[in-house]
Residue frames relative to the residue before (quaternion, step in Angstrom):
aa qw qx qy qz dx dy dz
X 1.0000 0.0000 0.0000 0.0000 0.00 0.00 0.00
X 0.3353 -0.7797 0.4814 0.2189 3.57 -0.58 0.95
X 0.7478 -0.4708 0.2527 0.3940 3.60 -1.36 0.43
X 0.6632 0.4756 -0.3074 0.4894 3.53 0.99 -0.95
X 0.6303 0.5010 -0.3605 0.4708 3.70 0.72 -0.56
X 0.6646 0.4638 -0.3021 0.5019 3.69 0.86 -0.73
X 0.6206 0.4951 -0.3540 0.4944 3.73 0.88 -0.67
X 0.6455 0.5233 -0.3060 0.4645 3.67 0.97 -0.88
X 0.6998 0.4717 -0.2821 0.4562 3.56 0.85 -0.80
X 0.6269 0.5232 -0.3177 0.4820 3.47 1.15 -0.82
X 0.6531 0.5071 -0.3180 0.4639 3.60 1.00 -0.88
X 0.6406 0.5002 -0.3415 0.4721 3.66 0.96 -0.85
X 0.6069 0.5487 -0.3170 0.4797 3.70 0.89 -0.70
X 0.6838 0.5055 -0.2797 0.4457 3.47 0.88 -0.99
X 0.6370 0.5317 -0.2914 0.4760 3.50 1.06 -0.97
X 0.6556 0.5480 -0.3005 0.4238 3.55 0.85 -1.14
X 0.6412 0.5442 -0.2801 0.4629 3.52 1.01 -0.97
X 0.7020 0.4868 -0.2328 0.4648 3.53 0.90 -1.09
X 0.6988 0.4723 -0.2823 0.4571 3.63 1.07 -0.61
X 0.5173 0.6568 -0.4305 0.3402 3.55 1.17 -0.12
X 0.0806 -0.7816 0.6149 0.0669 3.53 -0.72 0.92
X 0.5094 -0.7003 0.4071 0.2904 3.58 -0.79 0.92
X 0.5426 -0.6454 0.4445 0.3024 3.54 -0.90 0.72
X 0.4549 -0.5830 0.5172 0.4310 3.73 -0.84 0.50
X 0.6899 -0.5156 0.3971 0.3170 3.29 -1.67 0.40
X 0.7647 0.2439 -0.1550 0.5760 3.48 1.00 -0.65
X 0.3472 -0.7842 0.4769 0.1925 3.61 -0.54 1.25
X 0.6597 0.5164 -0.3313 0.4340 3.55 1.23 -0.19
X 0.3036 0.8005 -0.4746 0.2043 3.56 1.41 0.22
X 0.6508 -0.5110 0.3804 0.4131 3.54 -1.23 0.59
X 0.8489 0.1352 -0.1264 0.4950 3.67 -0.96 1.04
X 0.3507 0.7518 -0.4790 0.2869 3.56 1.17 0.23
X 0.8352 0.0482 -0.0808 0.5418 3.57 -0.86 1.05
X 0.6222 -0.5901 0.2928 0.4231 3.61 1.21 0.59
X 0.3480 0.7459 -0.4968 0.2751 3.56 1.24 0.41
X 0.4553 -0.6754 0.4639 0.3484 3.74 -0.92 0.61
X 0.4120 -0.6894 0.5482 0.2333 3.51 -1.30 0.47
X 0.1039 -0.7799 0.6148 -0.0544 3.61 -0.59 1.31
X 0.0374 -0.7698 0.6371 0.0095 3.54 -0.72 0.96
X 0.0920 -0.7858 0.6102 0.0414 3.49 -0.90 1.10
X 0.8327 0.1585 -0.1655 0.5041 3.56 -1.26 0.46
X 0.1770 0.8097 -0.5326 0.1717 3.60 0.68 0.98
X 0.4883 -0.6637 0.4811 0.2994 3.64 -0.95 0.87
X 0.6814 -0.4922 0.3803 0.3859 3.33 -1.54 0.26
X 0.6186 0.5623 -0.3320 0.4370 3.49 1.14 -0.82
X 0.6432 0.5361 -0.3032 0.4548 3.63 1.00 -0.86
X 0.7053 0.4857 -0.2654 0.4430 3.40 0.97 -1.04
X 0.5146 0.6003 -0.3597 0.4954 3.55 1.34 -0.39
X 0.6534 0.5042 -0.2993 0.4788 3.55 0.89 -1.16
X 0.6792 0.5007 -0.3332 0.4206 3.61 0.76 -1.09
X 0.6401 0.5563 -0.2841 0.4473 3.54 0.95 -1.06
X 0.6504 0.4825 -0.3152 0.4948 3.64 0.91 -0.94
X 0.6274 0.5547 -0.3436 0.4250 3.69 0.85 -0.87
X 0.7111 0.4515 -0.2682 0.4675 3.57 0.90 -0.99
X 0.5967 0.5344 -0.3556 0.4817 3.60 1.15 -0.58
X 0.7444 0.4396 -0.2009 0.4606 3.62 0.71 -1.15
X 0.8617 0.2185 -0.0363 0.4566 3.59 0.82 -0.78
X 0.2930 -0.8039 0.4290 0.2896 3.50 1.39 -0.28
X 0.6673 0.3147 -0.3598 0.5712 3.41 1.09 1.04
X 0.5711 -0.6064 0.4116 0.3697 3.61 -1.23 0.23
X 0.3266 -0.7849 0.5170 0.0998 3.48 0.12 1.67
X 0.6591 0.5491 -0.3063 0.4125 3.67 0.75 -1.08
X 0.6886 0.4322 -0.2649 0.5185 3.60 0.79 -1.00
X 0.6098 0.5498 -0.3668 0.4374 3.65 0.84 -0.87
X 0.7162 0.4723 -0.2898 0.4243 3.55 0.73 -0.84
X 0.6436 0.5027 -0.3348 0.4701 3.55 1.17 -0.40
X 0.6253 0.5377 -0.3260 0.4622 3.60 1.17 -0.25
X 0.4203 -0.7337 0.4867 0.2195 3.57 -0.73 1.01
X 0.3913 -0.7090 0.5217 0.2683 3.61 -0.89 0.74
X 0.6270 0.4690 -0.3096 0.5395 3.58 1.44 -0.08
X 0.4783 0.6880 -0.4982 0.2228 3.67 0.95 0.19
X 0.5196 -0.6669 0.4229 0.3263 3.54 -1.13 0.55
X 0.1122 -0.7830 0.6050 0.0905 3.58 -0.97 0.78
X 0.6007 -0.5863 0.4042 0.3633 3.55 -1.33 0.52
X 0.4118 -0.6901 0.5165 0.2956 3.57 -1.15 0.61
X 0.1321 -0.8438 0.5151 0.0726 3.55 -0.21 1.24
X 0.4070 0.7142 -0.4895 0.2909 3.64 1.21 0.18
X 0.5088 -0.6166 0.5143 0.3105 3.52 -1.27 0.50
X 0.3698 -0.7746 0.4318 0.2770 3.69 -0.16 1.08
X 0.5821 0.6033 -0.3388 0.4271 3.64 1.23 -0.43
X 0.7461 0.4370 -0.1514 0.4789 3.47 1.20 -0.92
X 0.6579 0.4982 -0.3190 0.4661 3.64 1.28 -0.07
X 0.3133 -0.7338 0.5695 0.1976 3.53 -0.94 0.94
X 0.7976 0.2073 -0.0573 0.5635 3.62 0.96 -0.88
C-alpha cells in the first residue's frame, strides 16, 4: 500500500469515528431508526396540541417535539457508491 492510499484510509477511519452519534438509551424511542410515531388513545388535551401545531406550523409540532434530534437513523446510502 502506498503512502497516499494509507493516508486516505486513515482519513476515512478518522471521519467515520467522528461521525458516530451515540444511540439513545432507549432503542424504542419515538422516531428511532426512522420508525413512524403512532399515538393511540390520545386525550383531548393532546389532540388540541396536535391541532394547534398543524395550524401554526403546517406540521405535527407535538410529535416533532417527542422525537430526539439525536435519534439514530438507518444508513440508506448505496455502499458501492460511497467513498467515505
